[in-house]
N, CA and C atoms as an extended XYZ file, in Angstrom:
585
Properties=species:S:1:pos:R:3:atomname:S:1:resname:S:1:resid:I:1 pbc="F F F"
N       -17.645       19.382        9.915 N   MET     1
C       -16.951       20.071       11.012 CA  MET     1
C       -16.687       18.905       11.861 C   MET     1
N       -15.302       18.877       12.286 N   ILE     2
C       -14.745       17.942       13.220 CA  ILE     2
C       -14.903       18.564       14.798 C   ILE     2
N       -15.693       17.943       15.749 N   LYS     3
C       -15.839       18.460       16.987 CA  LYS     3
C       -14.411       18.155       17.738 C   LYS     3
N       -13.964       19.020       18.613 N   LYS     4
C       -12.753       18.922       19.356 CA  LYS     4
C       -13.191       17.752       20.401 C   LYS     4
N       -11.992       16.828       20.472 N   GLY     5
C       -12.175       15.620       21.261 CA  GLY     5
C       -12.687       14.448       20.579 C   GLY     5
N       -13.173       14.636       19.376 N   HIS     6
C       -13.599       13.454       18.695 CA  HIS     6
C       -12.525       12.728       17.736 C   HIS     6
N       -12.115       11.588       17.949 N   TYR     7
C       -11.202       11.127       17.100 CA  TYR     7
C       -11.331        9.502       16.761 C   TYR     7
N       -10.628        9.040       15.978 N   ALA     8
C       -10.516        7.629       15.632 CA  ALA     8
C        -9.151        7.128       15.499 C   ALA     8
N        -8.788        5.965       15.973 N   SER     9
C        -7.487        5.460       15.789 CA  SER     9
C        -7.414        4.488       14.547 C   SER     9
N        -6.310        4.121       14.197 N   ALA    10
C        -6.280        3.148       12.965 CA  ALA    10
C        -6.849        1.896       13.413 C   ALA    10
N        -6.794        1.476       14.664 N   ASN    11
C        -7.576        0.297       15.166 CA  ASN    11
C        -9.046        0.373       14.962 C   ASN    11
N        -9.464        1.665       15.378 N   ASP    12
C       -11.038        1.879       15.284 CA  ASP    12
C       -11.410        1.687       13.851 C   ASP    12
N       -10.590        2.174       12.971 N   MET    13
C       -10.952        2.322       11.498 CA  MET    13
C       -10.842        0.858       10.870 C   MET    13
N        -9.927        0.048       11.501 N   ALA    14
C        -9.821       -1.460       11.018 CA  ALA    14
C       -11.030       -2.191       11.625 C   ALA    14
N       -11.592       -2.009       12.817 N   LYS    15
C       -12.751       -2.615       13.159 CA  LYS    15
C       -13.886       -2.232       12.537 C   LYS    15
N       -13.935       -0.971       12.210 N   LEU    16
C       -15.240       -0.501       11.374 CA  LEU    16
C       -15.310       -1.049        9.986 C   LEU    16
N       -13.943       -1.124        9.408 N   ALA    17
C       -13.900       -1.781        8.009 CA  ALA    17
C       -14.492       -3.171        8.092 C   ALA    17
N       -13.702       -3.839        9.033 N   ALA    18
C       -14.201       -5.358        9.238 CA  ALA    18
C       -15.571       -5.444        9.385 C   ALA    18
N       -16.283       -4.748       10.211 N   TYR    19
C       -17.656       -4.968       10.341 CA  TYR    19
C       -18.533       -4.371        9.040 C   TYR    19
N       -18.104       -3.414        8.451 N   ALA    20
C       -18.834       -2.815        7.273 CA  ALA    20
C       -18.716       -4.076        6.032 C   ALA    20
N       -17.303       -4.691        5.964 N   LEU    21
C       -17.208       -5.565        4.848 CA  LEU    21
C       -18.142       -6.822        4.964 C   LEU    21
N       -18.787       -6.935        6.111 N   HIS    22
C       -19.823       -7.984        6.151 CA  HIS    22
C       -21.119       -7.676        5.325 C   HIS    22
N       -21.371       -6.413        4.989 N   ASP    23
C       -22.363       -6.112        4.235 CA  ASP    23
C       -22.224       -6.190        2.716 C   ASP    23
N       -22.978       -6.834        2.082 N   PRO    24
C       -22.679       -7.251        0.563 CA  PRO    24
C       -22.742       -5.845       -0.322 C   PRO    24
N       -23.618       -4.902        0.115 N   THR    25
C       -23.904       -3.704       -0.602 CA  THR    25
C       -22.568       -2.837       -0.503 C   THR    25
N       -22.014       -2.923        0.772 N   PHE    26
C       -20.809       -2.064        1.124 CA  PHE    26
C       -19.670       -2.673        0.331 C   PHE    26
N       -19.494       -4.029        0.435 N   ARG    27
C       -18.400       -4.706       -0.389 CA  ARG    27
C       -18.393       -4.451       -1.900 C   ARG    27
N       -19.746       -4.410       -2.224 N   GLU    28
C       -19.669       -4.101       -3.929 CA  GLU    28
C       -19.321       -2.623       -4.132 C   GLU    28
N       -19.808       -1.641       -3.388 N   ILE    29
C       -19.476       -0.298       -3.732 CA  ILE    29
C       -17.992       -0.061       -3.505 C   ILE    29
N       -17.261       -0.479       -2.463 N   VAL    30
C       -15.957       -0.068       -2.221 CA  VAL    30
C       -15.077       -0.877       -3.140 C   VAL    30
N       -15.633       -2.100       -3.753 N   GLY    31
C       -14.736       -2.877       -4.596 CA  GLY    31
C       -14.933       -2.571       -6.035 C   GLY    31
N       -15.907       -1.633       -6.373 N   THR    32
C       -16.090       -1.218       -7.768 CA  THR    32
C       -14.953       -0.404       -8.241 C   THR    32
N       -14.356       -0.856       -9.370 N   LYS    33
C       -13.193       -0.009      -10.035 CA  LYS    33
C       -13.694        1.127      -10.737 C   LYS    33
N       -14.792        0.958      -11.662 N   VAL    34
C       -15.393        1.904      -12.451 CA  VAL    34
C       -16.883        1.717      -12.515 C   VAL    34
N       -17.386        2.931      -12.399 N   LYS    35
C       -19.026        2.867      -12.463 CA  LYS    35
C       -19.500        3.795      -13.458 C   LYS    35
N       -20.288        3.479      -14.436 N   THR    36
C       -21.063        4.293      -15.397 CA  THR    36
C       -22.382        4.390      -15.251 C   THR    36
N       -22.952        5.322      -15.733 N   ALA    37
C       -24.378        5.599      -15.764 CA  ALA    37
C       -24.887        6.319      -17.033 C   ALA    37
N       -26.070        6.154      -17.579 N   PRO    38
C       -26.349        6.854      -18.747 CA  PRO    38
C       -26.554        8.217      -18.523 C   PRO    38
N       -26.222        9.123      -19.628 N   ASN    39
C       -26.379       10.576      -19.551 CA  ASN    39
C       -27.584       10.742      -20.451 C   ASN    39
N       -28.890       11.170      -19.815 N   PRO    40
C       -29.887       11.319      -20.728 CA  PRO    40
C       -29.914       12.576      -21.594 C   PRO    40
N       -28.993       13.613      -21.311 N   GLU    41
C       -28.898       14.809      -21.985 CA  GLU    41
C       -27.644       14.916      -23.192 C   GLU    41
N       -26.759       13.821      -23.083 N   GLU    42
C       -25.788       13.848      -24.001 CA  GLU    42
C       -25.406       12.544      -24.625 C   GLU    42
N       -24.592       12.195      -25.610 N   GLU    43
C       -24.248       10.954      -26.074 CA  GLU    43
C       -23.271       10.184      -25.360 C   GLU    43
N       -22.647       10.987      -24.376 N   TRP    44
C       -21.565       10.169      -23.427 CA  TRP    44
C       -22.122        9.865      -22.250 C   TRP    44
N       -21.739        8.717      -21.499 N   ASP    45
C       -22.119        8.438      -20.113 CA  ASP    45
C       -21.404        8.984      -19.073 C   ASP    45
N       -21.872        8.993      -18.013 N   TYR    46
C       -21.213        9.463      -16.751 CA  TYR    46
C       -20.342        8.359      -16.430 C   TYR    46
N       -19.233        8.753      -15.867 N   LYS    47
C       -18.191        7.686      -15.502 CA  LYS    47
C       -17.436        8.323      -14.205 C   LYS    47
N       -17.414        7.255      -13.153 N   TRP    48
C       -16.716        7.568      -12.003 CA  TRP    48
C       -15.638        6.300      -11.822 C   TRP    48
N       -14.393        6.950      -11.488 N   VAL    49
C       -13.317        5.869      -11.407 CA  VAL    49
C       -12.846        5.906       -9.848 C   VAL    49
N       -12.841        4.754       -9.271 N   ASN    50
C       -12.574        4.491       -7.893 CA  ASN    50
C       -10.942        4.908       -7.787 C   ASN    50
N       -10.642        5.927       -6.797 N   LYS    51
C        -9.216        6.313       -6.525 CA  LYS    51
C        -8.345        5.447       -5.784 C   LYS    51
N        -8.941        4.339       -5.277 N   ASN    52
C        -8.179        3.470       -4.501 CA  ASN    52
C        -7.354        2.472       -5.355 C   ASN    52
N        -5.949        2.986       -5.374 N   LYS    53
C        -5.106        2.219       -6.384 CA  LYS    53
C        -4.896        0.782       -6.043 C   LYS    53
N        -5.181        0.462       -4.546 N   MET    54
C        -5.006       -1.064       -4.271 CA  MET    54
C        -5.903       -1.989       -5.182 C   MET    54
N        -6.978       -1.398       -5.647 N   LEU    55
C        -7.915       -2.291       -6.471 CA  LEU    55
C        -7.221       -2.670       -7.840 C   LEU    55
N        -6.095       -2.007       -8.277 N   HIS    56
C        -5.658       -2.193       -9.580 CA  HIS    56
C        -4.137       -2.842       -9.213 C   HIS    56
N        -3.495       -2.624       -8.111 N   MET    57
C        -2.136       -3.096       -7.993 CA  MET    57
C        -1.928       -4.316       -6.879 C   MET    57
N        -2.994       -4.806       -6.188 N   TYR    58
C        -2.882       -5.670       -5.269 CA  TYR    58
C        -3.858       -7.025       -5.635 C   TYR    58
N        -3.283       -8.122       -5.761 N   GLU    59
C        -4.084       -9.336       -6.003 CA  GLU    59
C        -5.130       -9.552       -4.812 C   GLU    59
N        -6.390       -9.524       -5.267 N   GLY    60
C        -7.401       -9.922       -4.092 CA  GLY    60
C        -7.930       -8.579       -3.439 C   GLY    60
N        -7.443       -7.449       -3.757 N   ALA    61
C        -7.934       -6.309       -3.043 CA  ALA    61
C        -9.523       -6.156       -3.192 C   ALA    61
N       -10.098       -5.769       -2.079 N   ASP    62
C       -11.466       -5.499       -1.950 CA  ASP    62
C       -11.823       -4.051       -1.892 C   ASP    62
N       -10.699       -3.140       -1.725 N   GLY    63
C       -11.181       -1.728       -1.747 CA  GLY    63
C       -11.107       -1.365       -0.344 C   GLY    63
N       -11.904       -0.416       -0.039 N   VAL    64
C       -12.469        0.198        1.292 CA  VAL    64
C       -12.448        1.783        1.067 C   VAL    64
N       -11.419        2.345        1.565 N   LYS    65
C       -11.486        3.862        1.525 CA  LYS    65
C       -10.216        4.573        1.536 C   LYS    65
N       -10.225        5.639        0.764 N   THR    66
C        -8.921        6.568        0.731 CA  THR    66
C        -9.442        7.681        1.652 C   THR    66
N        -8.548        8.575        1.965 N   GLY    67
C        -9.071        9.809        2.666 CA  GLY    67
C        -8.071       10.811        3.139 C   GLY    67
N        -8.501       11.932        3.589 N   TYR    68
C        -7.552       12.887        4.065 CA  TYR    68
C        -8.308       13.768        5.129 C   TYR    68
N        -7.579       14.017        6.134 N   THR    69
C        -8.002       15.094        7.103 CA  THR    69
C        -6.886       15.914        7.645 C   THR    69
N        -7.005       17.080        8.086 N   LYS    70
C        -6.000       18.016        8.738 CA  LYS    70
C        -5.182       17.375        9.625 C   LYS    70
N        -5.734       16.674       10.491 N   GLN    71
C        -5.054       16.064       11.745 CA  GLN    71
C        -4.297       14.638       11.235 C   GLN    71
N        -5.039       13.832       10.532 N   ALA    72
C        -4.469       12.506       10.226 CA  ALA    72
C        -3.671       12.523        8.863 C   ALA    72
N        -3.828       13.525        8.072 N   LEU    73
C        -3.239       13.677        6.762 CA  LEU    73
C        -3.654       12.492        5.882 C   LEU    73
N        -2.743       11.927        4.986 N   ARG    74
C        -3.209       10.948        4.305 CA  ARG    74
C        -3.625        9.717        4.897 C   ARG    74
N        -4.865        9.069        4.623 N   THR    75
C        -5.345        8.004        5.485 CA  THR    75
C        -5.850        6.878        4.224 C   THR    75
N        -5.562        5.685        4.669 N   LEU    76
C        -6.030        4.455        3.785 CA  LEU    76
C        -6.522        3.493        4.615 C   LEU    76
N        -7.535        2.867        4.125 N   VAL    77
C        -8.066        1.679        4.806 CA  VAL    77
C        -8.302        0.772        3.665 C   VAL    77
N        -7.719       -0.415        3.659 N   SER    78
C        -7.746       -1.375        2.520 CA  SER    78
C        -7.985       -2.761        3.034 C   SER    78
N        -8.516       -3.654        2.104 N   SER    79
C        -8.777       -5.010        2.430 CA  SER    79
C        -8.388       -5.887        1.288 C   SER    79
N        -8.114       -6.999        1.522 N   ALA    80
C        -7.823       -7.960        0.559 CA  ALA    80
C        -8.237       -9.351        1.005 C   ALA    80
N        -8.755      -10.238        0.029 N   THR    81
C        -8.986      -11.598        0.226 CA  THR    81
C        -8.475      -12.554       -0.668 C   THR    81
N        -7.941      -13.554        0.188 N   ARG    82
C        -7.257      -14.593       -0.598 CA  ARG    82
C        -7.417      -15.816        0.068 C   ARG    82
N        -7.792      -16.838       -0.607 N   SER    83
C        -8.024      -18.359       -0.201 CA  SER    83
C        -8.894      -18.189        0.952 C   SER    83
N        -9.997      -17.462        0.953 N   GLY    84
C       -11.069      -17.496        1.921 CA  GLY    84
C       -10.690      -16.679        3.137 C   GLY    84
N        -9.546      -15.957        3.247 N   ARG    85
C        -9.245      -15.124        4.267 CA  ARG    85
C        -9.291      -13.644        3.781 C   ARG    85
N        -9.818      -12.853        4.646 N   GLN    86
C        -9.907      -11.388        4.411 CA  GLN    86
C        -9.149      -10.710        5.513 C   GLN    86
N        -8.337       -9.687        5.103 N   LEU    87
C        -7.485       -9.056        6.098 CA  LEU    87
C        -7.730       -7.576        5.745 C   LEU    87
N        -7.660       -6.718        6.656 N   ALA    88
C        -7.678       -5.195        6.538 CA  ALA    88
C        -6.498       -4.533        7.117 C   ALA    88
N        -5.969       -3.439        6.381 N   ALA    89
C        -4.885       -2.632        6.806 CA  ALA    89
C        -5.284       -1.187        6.789 C   ALA    89
N        -4.545       -0.499        7.867 N   VAL    90
C        -4.909        0.958        7.924 CA  VAL    90
C        -3.707        1.802        8.320 C   VAL    90
N        -3.645        2.773        7.564 N   THR    91
C        -2.524        3.776        7.843 CA  THR    91
C        -3.111        5.141        7.940 C   THR    91
N        -2.331        5.906        8.848 N   LEU    92
C        -2.740        7.358        9.155 CA  LEU    92
C        -1.404        8.053        8.739 C   LEU    92
N        -1.497        9.123        8.046 N   ASN    93
C        -0.273       10.119        7.825 CA  ASN    93
C         0.941        9.217        7.298 C   ASN    93
N         0.554        8.615        6.146 N   ASP    94
C         1.725        7.683        5.418 CA  ASP    94
C         1.751        8.208        4.094 C   ASP    94
N         2.810        8.941        3.730 N   GLY    95
C         3.014        9.103        2.444 CA  GLY    95
C         3.412        8.198        1.435 C   GLY    95
N         3.651        6.869        1.936 N   ASN    96
C         3.915        5.786        0.993 CA  ASN    96
C         2.724        4.593        1.270 C   ASN    96
N         1.541        5.062        1.553 N   ASP    97
C         0.560        3.993        1.840 CA  ASP    97
C         0.341        2.936        0.869 C   ASP    97
N         0.341        3.130       -0.306 N   TRP    98
C        -0.074        2.064       -1.255 CA  TRP    98
C         1.067        0.974       -1.148 C   TRP    98
N         2.289        1.272       -1.035 N   LYS    99
C         3.337        0.286       -0.893 CA  LYS    99
C         3.231       -0.415        0.429 C   LYS    99
N         3.037        0.565        1.394 N   ASP   100
C         2.990        0.039        2.824 CA  ASP   100
C         1.860       -1.028        2.984 C   ASP   100
N         0.798       -0.707        2.409 N   HIS   101
C        -0.462       -1.524        2.585 CA  HIS   101
C        -0.075       -2.890        2.013 C   HIS   101
N         0.361       -2.905        0.741 N   ALA   102
C         0.853       -4.054        0.030 CA  ALA   102
C         1.715       -5.006        0.974 C   ALA   102
N         2.620       -4.313        1.532 N   LYS   103
C         3.663       -5.136        2.541 CA  LYS   103
C         2.915       -5.553        3.728 C   LYS   103
N         1.994       -4.767        4.418 N   LEU   104
C         1.159       -5.149        5.656 CA  LEU   104
C         0.367       -6.377        5.120 C   LEU   104
N        -0.458       -6.403        4.050 N   LEU   105
C        -1.270       -7.360        3.694 CA  LEU   105
C        -0.494       -8.663        3.391 C   LEU   105
N         0.792       -8.416        2.638 N   ASP   106
C         1.671       -9.592        2.390 CA  ASP   106
C         1.933      -10.196        3.546 C   ASP   106
N         2.347       -9.407        4.697 N   TYR   107
C         2.667      -10.076        5.909 CA  TYR   107
C         1.616      -10.779        6.602 C   TYR   107
N         0.398      -10.158        6.667 N   GLY   108
C        -0.841      -10.839        7.292 CA  GLY   108
C        -1.037      -12.059        6.595 C   GLY   108
N        -0.985      -12.268        5.439 N   PHE   109
C        -1.284      -13.424        4.758 CA  PHE   109
C        -0.155      -14.530        5.049 C   PHE   109
N         1.000      -14.078        5.161 N   ALA   110
C         2.209      -14.996        5.254 CA  ALA   110
C         2.098      -15.459        6.852 C   ALA   110
N         1.882      -14.592        7.825 N   ALA   111
C         2.236      -14.751        9.217 CA  ALA   111
C         0.740      -15.472        9.826 C   ALA   111
N        -0.362      -15.150        9.202 N   TYR   112
C        -1.526      -15.588        9.816 CA  TYR   112
C        -2.396      -16.645        9.138 C   TYR   112
N        -1.774      -17.994        9.052 N   ARG   113
C        -2.328      -18.729        8.150 CA  ARG   113
C        -3.683      -19.302        8.683 C   ARG   113
N        -4.601      -19.512        7.871 N   LEU   114
C        -5.915      -19.987        8.290 CA  LEU   114
C        -5.837      -21.533        8.612 C   LEU   114
N        -6.256      -21.971        9.886 N   GLU   115
C        -6.032      -23.303       10.353 CA  GLU   115
C        -7.474      -23.665       10.753 C   GLU   115
N        -7.709      -24.903       10.489 N   GLN   116
C        -8.998      -25.656       10.982 CA  GLN   116
C        -8.917      -25.766       12.532 C   GLN   116
N        -9.914      -25.173       13.273 N   VAL   117
C        -9.928      -25.373       14.545 CA  VAL   117
C       -10.780      -26.700       14.858 C   VAL   117
N       -11.892      -26.773       14.211 N   ILE   118
C       -12.650      -28.122       14.284 CA  ILE   118
C       -13.440      -28.210       13.126 C   ILE   118
N       -13.565      -29.491       12.581 N   ASP   119
C       -14.392      -29.810       11.455 CA  ASP   119
C       -15.734      -30.066       11.791 C   ASP   119
N       -16.805      -29.777       10.926 N   LYS   120
C       -17.965      -30.353       11.146 CA  LYS   120
C       -18.176      -31.832       11.079 C   LYS   120
N       -18.765      -32.265       12.112 N   GLY   121
C       -18.981      -33.829       12.327 CA  GLY   121
C       -17.939      -34.345       13.132 C   GLY   121
N       -16.866      -33.602       13.555 N   ALA   122
C       -15.809      -34.066       14.382 CA  ALA   122
C       -16.319      -34.545       15.731 C   ALA   122
N       -15.961      -35.868       16.198 N   ALA   123
C       -16.306      -36.193       17.593 CA  ALA   123
C       -15.754      -35.338       18.630 C   ALA   123
N       -16.368      -35.162       19.602 N   ILE   124
C       -15.901      -34.515       20.908 CA  ILE   124
C       -15.405      -35.581       21.907 C   ILE   124
N       -14.067      -35.532       22.013 N   PRO   125
C       -13.516      -36.681       22.981 CA  PRO   125
C       -14.325      -36.749       24.323 C   PRO   125
N       -14.601      -37.942       24.707 N   ASN   126
C       -15.277      -38.228       26.073 CA  ASN   126
C       -16.563      -37.718       26.087 C   ASN   126
N       -17.231      -37.415       25.039 N   TYR   127
C       -18.686      -37.011       25.073 CA  TYR   127
C       -19.442      -37.513       23.724 C   TYR   127
N       -20.563      -37.992       23.906 N   PRO   128
C       -21.274      -38.454       22.704 CA  PRO   128
C       -21.837      -37.418       21.715 C   PRO   128
N       -21.025      -36.488       21.478 N   PHE   129
C       -21.386      -35.359       20.749 CA  PHE   129
C       -20.438      -35.183       19.291 C   PHE   129
N       -20.983      -34.483       18.392 N   VAL   130
C       -20.233      -34.058       17.182 CA  VAL   130
C       -20.449      -32.603       17.025 C   VAL   130
N       -19.538      -31.932       16.241 N   ALA   131
C       -19.618      -30.524       15.985 CA  ALA   131
C       -20.697      -30.283       14.958 C   ALA   131
N       -21.635      -29.366       14.948 N   ALA   132
C       -22.580      -29.053       14.196 CA  ALA   132
C       -22.028      -28.366       12.787 C   ALA   132
N       -20.763      -27.522       13.079 N   SER   133
C       -20.213      -26.727       12.072 CA  SER   133
C       -18.882      -26.811       12.118 C   SER   133
N       -18.262      -26.091       11.308 N   SER   134
C       -16.705      -25.933       11.302 CA  SER   134
C       -16.119      -24.600       11.827 C   SER   134
N       -15.033      -24.543       12.217 N   ILE   135
C       -14.445      -23.080       12.522 CA  ILE   135
C       -12.879      -23.233       12.066 C   ILE   135
N       -12.660      -22.067       11.352 N   SER   136
C       -11.249      -21.893       11.007 CA  SER   136
C       -10.773      -20.476       11.673 C   SER   136
N        -9.427      -20.539       11.733 N   TYR   137
C        -8.950      -19.230       12.415 CA  TYR   137
C        -7.508      -18.910       11.922 C   TYR   137
N        -7.174      -17.608       11.789 N   PRO   138
C        -5.855      -17.306       11.336 CA  PRO   138
C        -4.812      -17.121       12.357 C   PRO   138
N        -4.198      -18.199       12.838 N   PHE   139
C        -3.292      -18.239       13.902 CA  PHE   139
C        -1.856      -17.652       13.640 C   PHE   139
N        -1.303      -17.016       14.466 N   ALA   140
C         0.027      -16.587       14.266 CA  ALA   140
C         0.840      -17.834       14.832 C   ALA   140
N         2.136      -17.867       14.569 N   ALA   141
C         3.010      -18.939       15.016 CA  ALA   141
C         2.893      -19.120       16.583 C   ALA   141
N         2.658      -20.261       16.997 N   GLY   142
C         2.490      -20.712       18.464 CA  GLY   142
C         1.217      -20.324       19.136 C   GLY   142
N         0.343      -19.705       18.363 N   GLU   143
C        -1.025      -19.474       19.110 CA  GLU   143
C        -1.992      -20.662       19.209 C   GLU   143
N        -1.778      -21.606       18.117 N   ARG   144
C        -2.771      -22.894       18.111 CA  ARG   144
C        -2.763      -23.567       19.358 C   ARG   144
N        -1.587      -23.723       20.025 N   ASP   145
C        -1.516      -24.366       21.349 CA  ASP   145
C        -1.890      -23.652       22.527 C   ASP   145
N        -2.322      -22.500       22.438 N   LYS   146
C        -2.851      -21.726       23.541 CA  LYS   146
C        -4.325      -21.659       23.419 C   LYS   146
N        -5.050      -22.151       22.646 N   VAL   147
C        -6.429      -22.157       22.501 CA  VAL   147
C        -7.073      -22.848       23.760 C   VAL   147
N        -8.028      -22.038       24.292 N   GLN   148
C        -8.814      -22.678       25.493 CA  GLN   148
C       -10.032      -23.029       25.093 C   GLN   148
N       -10.741      -24.166       25.647 N   LEU   149
C       -11.952      -24.735       25.329 CA  LEU   149
C       -12.838      -24.582       26.501 C   LEU   149
N       -14.072      -24.300       26.184 N   ARG   150
C       -15.189      -24.364       27.102 CA  ARG   150
C       -16.293      -25.147       26.704 C   ARG   150
N       -16.792      -26.218       27.295 N   LEU   151
C       -18.131      -26.872       26.899 CA  LEU   151
C       -19.159      -26.628       27.983 C   LEU   151
N       -20.269      -26.115       27.363 N   ASP   152
C       -21.527      -25.753       28.036 CA  ASP   152
C       -22.541      -26.726       27.573 C   ASP   152
N       -23.195      -27.590       28.501 N   LEU   153
C       -24.198      -28.635       28.147 CA  LEU   153
C       -25.577      -27.946       28.383 C   LEU   153
N       -26.462      -28.221       27.466 N   TYR   154
C       -27.826      -27.737       27.554 CA  TYR   154
C       -28.691      -28.715       28.295 C   TYR   154
N       -29.525      -28.168       29.037 N   GLY   155
C       -30.491      -29.035       29.968 CA  GLY   155
C       -31.661      -29.236       29.047 C   GLY   155
N       -32.429      -30.558       29.283 N   PRO   156
C       -33.409      -30.936       28.532 CA  PRO   156
C       -34.648      -29.906       28.372 C   PRO   156
N       -34.611      -29.049       29.261 N   ASP   157
C       -35.758      -28.164       29.181 CA  ASP   157
C       -35.444      -26.710       28.387 C   ASP   157
N       -34.305      -26.678       27.794 N   THR   158
C       -33.850      -25.598       27.075 CA  THR   158
C       -34.523      -25.597       25.704 C   THR   158
N       -34.451      -24.505       25.023 N   THR   159
C       -34.944      -24.470       23.677 CA  THR   159
C       -33.940      -25.026       22.815 C   THR   159
N       -32.615      -24.828       22.985 N   ASP   160
C       -31.686      -25.414       22.054 CA  ASP   160
C       -31.693      -27.030       22.167 C   ASP   160
N       -31.881      -27.429       23.386 N   TYR   161
C       -31.801      -28.941       23.419 CA  TYR   161
C       -33.142      -29.501       22.656 C   TYR   161
N       -34.276      -28.896       22.754 N   LYS   162
C       -35.350      -29.258       22.027 CA  LYS   162
C       -35.231      -29.208       20.485 C   LYS   162
N       -34.452      -28.362       20.085 N   LEU   163
C       -34.104      -28.093       18.737 CA  LEU   163
C       -32.897      -29.101       18.327 C   LEU   163
N       -32.505      -29.969       19.216 N   GLY   164
C       -31.580      -30.957       18.802 CA  GLY   164
C       -30.110      -30.811       19.246 C   GLY   164
N       -30.014      -29.643       19.656 N   TYR   165
C       -28.504      -29.467       20.152 CA  TYR   165
C       -28.264      -29.857       21.653 C   TYR   165
N       -27.102      -30.333       21.790 N   ARG   166
C       -26.801      -30.944       23.404 CA  ARG   166
C       -25.828      -29.968       24.013 C   ARG   166
N       -25.291      -29.083       23.373 N   GLY   167
C       -24.244      -28.157       24.067 CA  GLY   167
C       -23.661      -27.141       23.111 C   GLY   167
N       -22.604      -26.593       23.728 N   ARG   168
C       -21.961      -25.466       22.806 CA  ARG   168
C       -20.456      -25.739       23.277 C   ARG   168
N       -19.473      -25.831       22.345 N   LEU   169
C       -18.126      -25.699       22.491 CA  LEU   169
C       -17.442      -24.467       22.048 C   LEU   169
N       -17.055      -23.566       23.069 N   SER   170
C       -16.357      -22.285       22.745 CA  SER   170
C       -14.998      -22.448       22.774 C   SER   170
N       -14.343      -21.590       21.975 N   TYR   171
C       -12.931      -21.485       21.824 CA  TYR   171
C       -12.436      -20.104       22.060 C   TYR   171
N       -11.427      -19.901       22.903 N   ARG   172
C       -10.666      -18.681       23.187 CA  ARG   172
C        -9.370      -18.667       23.098 C   ARG   172
N        -9.011      -17.435       22.752 N   LEU   173
C        -7.300      -17.222       22.621 CA  LEU   173
C        -7.079      -16.004       23.421 C   LEU   173
N        -6.013      -16.224       24.354 N   ASN   174
C        -5.671      -14.986       25.007 CA  ASN   174
C        -7.001      -14.307       25.860 C   ASN   174
N        -7.880      -15.125       26.236 N   GLY   175
C        -9.128      -14.582       26.722 CA  GLY   175
C       -10.139      -14.006       25.880 C   GLY   175
N        -9.831      -13.973       24.625 N   GLU   176
C       -10.703      -13.419       23.656 CA  GLU   176
C       -11.475      -14.611       22.834 C   GLU   176
N       -12.875      -14.444       22.476 N   PRO   177
C       -13.396      -15.473       21.847 CA  PRO   177
C       -13.006      -15.526       20.351 C   PRO   177
N       -12.809      -16.651       19.805 N   ILE   178
C       -12.399      -16.705       18.411 CA  ILE   178
C       -13.531      -17.707       17.777 C   ILE   178
N       -14.367      -18.268       18.356 N   GLY   179
C       -15.350      -18.887       17.757 CA  GLY   179
C       -16.158      -20.082       18.501 C   GLY   179
N       -17.252      -20.533       18.119 N   ALA   180
C       -18.040      -21.501       18.871 CA  ALA   180
C       -18.801      -22.353       17.884 C   ALA   180
N       -19.170      -23.606       18.387 N   VAL   181
C       -20.009      -24.665       17.712 CA  VAL   181
C       -21.007      -25.232       18.547 C   VAL   181
N       -22.196      -25.376       17.950 N   GLU   182
C       -23.018      -26.105       18.493 CA  GLU   182
C       -22.833      -27.548       18.472 C   GLU   182
N       -23.213      -28.492       19.535 N   LEU   183
C       -23.019      -29.725       19.520 CA  LEU   183
C       -24.236      -30.465       19.303 C   LEU   183
N       -24.158      -31.657       18.441 N   LEU   184
C       -25.243      -32.351       18.154 CA  LEU   184
C       -24.951      -33.947       18.670 C   LEU   184
N       -25.953      -34.658       18.963 N   PRO   185
C       -25.784      -36.041       19.410 CA  PRO   185
C       -25.036      -36.895       18.329 C   PRO   185
N       -24.257      -37.670       18.791 N   GLN   186
C       -23.411      -38.438       17.978 CA  GLN   186
C       -24.430      -39.624       17.537 C   GLN   186
N       -24.291      -39.826       16.111 N   ALA   187
C       -25.066      -40.963       15.570 CA  ALA   187
C       -24.579      -42.244       16.069 C   ALA   187
N       -25.681      -43.147       16.335 N   PRO   188
C       -24.880      -44.366       16.919 CA  PRO   188
C       -24.453      -45.167       15.894 C   PRO   188
N       -23.312      -45.992       16.160 N   THR   189
C       -22.574      -46.779       15.170 CA  THR   189
C       -23.259      -48.095       15.122 C   THR   189
N       -23.183      -48.931       13.945 N   PRO   190
C       -23.621      -50.189       13.905 CA  PRO   190
C       -23.250      -51.081       15.210 C   PRO   190
N       -22.016      -50.888       15.595 N   ASP   191
C       -21.686      -51.703       16.858 CA  ASP   191
C       -22.490      -51.381       18.130 C   ASP   191
N       -22.728      -50.171       18.216 N   ARG   192
C       -23.636      -49.623       19.429 CA  ARG   192
C       -24.871      -50.208       19.260 C   ARG   192
N       -25.596      -50.067       17.994 N   GLN   193
C       -27.017      -50.466       17.822 CA  GLN   193
C       -27.163      -52.013       18.086 C   GLN   193
N       -26.277      -52.671       17.702 N   SER   194
C       -26.416      -54.204       17.926 CA  SER   194
C       -26.394      -54.707       19.270 C   SER   194
N       -25.907      -53.882       20.324 N   LYS   195
C       -25.773      -54.190       21.655 CA  LYS   195
C       -27.041      -53.983       22.386 C   LYS   195
């Protein structure tokens, strides 16, 4: 039973799908096309077929969920992964949802290309540090130049410093965090060691 005043938007469903897709068990379940199980009473096996057509019609589709409610009518939450990028699409009350999701995902893969923000081991200009890991982000056209950086240095008494980290470099786009890397001391070069 749906309680009055309780609702979820397409954006809410996209966020929920993005979160749930981090769970390997969830990914396996929603991405399974056909599941069979032995039938101890008969010679035939039980068989369940996933009704999500995206799994069959879209390259890289990960599944997620089909649905219907009286208020939203036909609903579809889908996801696809290509070249290390995973995108989600959501429609409510869409009579042509399969084709629309294919178009939405195609647009997302074309318009938001995955770009390297920083490489593991990259030197930090004007500081004796290197990045401890890499970050990639799917930028839209013109967004790469709008990234803001923030460097936070760790004091020698902090746990992070004692673990070998010297700071944290955070990246933001339009005020929203898009990633961060821990900073390690830069290894001395042979020129530095001889002086």
